[in-house]
N, C-alpha and C positions, 0 to 999 in steps of 0.2 A: 630571055631578055633580048629586046630588040637591039639592033646594031648601034643605034645612036643613043641608047641609054648608058650613061656613064655611072650613075648611082641609082640604086633602087632600094628603098627601105620599106619593108612590109611588116606592120604590126609590131614594131620594135618597142621593147620595154627594158628598163634598166633600174636597178635598185642600188643604193648605198646602204647596206644593212636593211633596216626596216623602212627606210625612206625611198619612195619611188620617184626617181628623178626624170625618167622618160616614160610616157604612157601612150601606147598605141600609135606610134609614129608611122605615118605613111607618106612617103615623099619620093619623087623621081627627079633626077637631074639629067637633062639631055645634053649631048655634045654641043658645045658652043653657048650653052645657057649661062646666064649670070643670075645667081640667086642671092638675095640678101636676107639674112635671118636676124630678126630683132626681137626685143622683148625685155621685160624688167630683169634685174639681177636675180639669179637663182631660178630662172625659168627653164633651164636645161639646154640653152643654145650651144654653149661651148662643149658640153658633154656630148651632144648629138654629133657635132662635126669631129670630135675626137674619136667617136666610134667608127667614123668612116675611114680612119687610117690606123685603127687598132691601138691607139693610145689608151683607149678604154674598151672593155668587152661588154657587150649587151647580153642580157640573160634570156630574153624571149624575142621571137620574130626573126626576120632574115634581112641581112644587108648584102647586096651584091655591088661590087665596085669594079668597073671595067671588065665585067665577065667573071670575076672571082667572088665566090660566095663566102661570106664570113659567118661562121656559126658562133654559138656562144663560147666555144673554146678559142683560145688565142692561136689558131693555126693560120697559115698563109701570110704571116706578118710581113716577111721580107718581100714576098711577091706583090702584096698590096702596096707597100711603100715605094716600090719602083714606079708605081703609076700615080701616086698621090703626093702632091707637094703641100707642105704645111708652113704657114707663116704665123708665128706666135706673137703674143702681146709684148714679150720681153726679149725679142731678137734671138736669144739662145745661140749666139755665135761662139766659136771656140776662141777664148781670149788669147791663147798662146800661138795662134796661127794668124798669118796675114790674111787680108781680105781675099786675095787670090787663092790661097790654100783652103780657106773656108769653103770656097766655091768648087774647088777641084776634088776635095776629099770624098764626097759622096759618090760621084761617078766612078772614081778609082776603086773604092772599097766595095760598093754594092753592085756596080755594073761591069767591073773588071776592065775599065777603059784605061788606055795608056796615059802616062803623065802628059805627053805632048798633046794628045787629043783633048784631055780634060782641061788643060791650060787654054787651048784655043776656044773651047766652048765657054769657059769661065770668062775670058776676056770679051767674048761676044755678048754675054748676058750682062756683064758689068757696063758695057757700052749701052745695052738696052735700057738699063735703069739709070743711065746718065751719070755714072761715077767711075769711069775707067781709070781716072787719075789717082784713085784711092787704092789701087790694086795691091801695092806693097806696104800699105799701112796696117796697123793692128786695130782691132775693134775699138779699143780704149781711146784711140786718137781721132775717132769720128764722132760726129753729133748723133743724137738719137735717130733723127730722120735718115741720116746716111747709113747707120747700122741696120735700120729696118729695110732700106733698099738693098743692102748686101744680102739680108735674109731672103728677100724676094728673089734676087739673082741666084742665090744658092739653091733655092727650090727649083727655079727654072732650068738650072744645069742638069737636073735629072730628067728633063723633058717629060713632065708628067701629063697624064690625060686630064687631070683636074687639079686645080689649086684651091686649097682651103685656107681661109684667113680668119684667125681668131682674135677679134678686136685689135687689129694691127696698129691702130692709131691711139689707143686709149692710154698708153704709157708715154706718149710724146708731149713735149711742150707745144702749145697751140700753134706757134709759128712754123713748126715742122710738120704739122698734120697734112698741109696741102701738098707738100712734095711727095709724100707717100701715096696720098689719094690720086694725085696726077699719074703716078706710075701705075697704080692699079687700074685707073680709067683707060690708060693707054693699052694695057694688056687686054682689057675687056673689049676694046675696039678692034683689037687684032684677032678676036674670036676665041680667046682662052676660056675654057669652061671653068667657072668660079663659083664657090659657095663662100660667102663672106658674112661672118657674124660681126655686126657693127652697129653703132648708134649714129653713124654719119648719115643723116637722112637726105642731105643734099646729094651725096654719092648714090644712095639708093634710088632717088628720083632720076638721076642722070644716066645710070648705068644698068640697073637691074631689069631683067625680063620679068621676074616675079619677086614679090616681097612676102616673106613668111613671118608671121607674128606668133611667138610662143609665149605661153603663160602656164606656170605650174606643171611643166613637163609635157604639155600638149601643144599641138599646132591648132591655134584658135582661129586663125584667118590666113588666107593666102590669096594673092591676086596681083594684077599688074600694078606698077607704081601709081598710075593714074587712078585706078579704083581704090587702091589702099589709102592714098593720101586725101582724095577728095570725097570718097563715099565709103568709109569703113563701116562694116556691118555689125560688129560686136561692141558692146559697151566697154569691155576691157581694152579693146584696141583704141577706141575713142579717147579713153582716159590716158593711155600711154602716149598717144600722139599729142594730146593737149599739154602734157607735162614736158615732153621732149622738144616739141617745136617752140616752146617759150624761150629756150636757151639760145 
């Protein structure tokens, strides 16, 4: 695996019972690359990125993340998650902990960082996502957009090699979407390696190095945003774009 390859998936397949959710996936993500994965509901997008941080196990093929190979068995989980940040659709914050503690707990538990160092890092990243004043509040006291920015800060506190975003704006009220996308755009411009599952096509156009289109568990098309949006090659891609760009 070359030095700048952060994720490499080769011939990856996964089933839920008899249903094959991923079919012959081949994908590389290089350091500093921003990849947007899109496609219709049920196309396997979220399952794919959940395999990258071992929330899901694949049955065939090989996935290598930051030099660590993930086989079909769920080994290396802790090692991989030190290197992979994940931001979910529904925030997944600890409700009984303050914003600050939500951001401190991962480095303290997983990386054995001191409380003082974890606090310093947490405050730095809360500043980075522009909500340092919320540090002592609890998640329930924040808006959805603020909670999602806390979730991003929490992942950044682990100083991951790559950030995975699983439809991070789909549970938000429309007026809160832009604050989260602005934060993600800012991270992208700072060179963070990112794989984002999203339907936010404006974000894809502005930020992505490559857009991946999935359908029925397969990568149907991939290319630069320019090629993807102006000259899609596959009929299924054209149909998807015609539907999603109407809205």
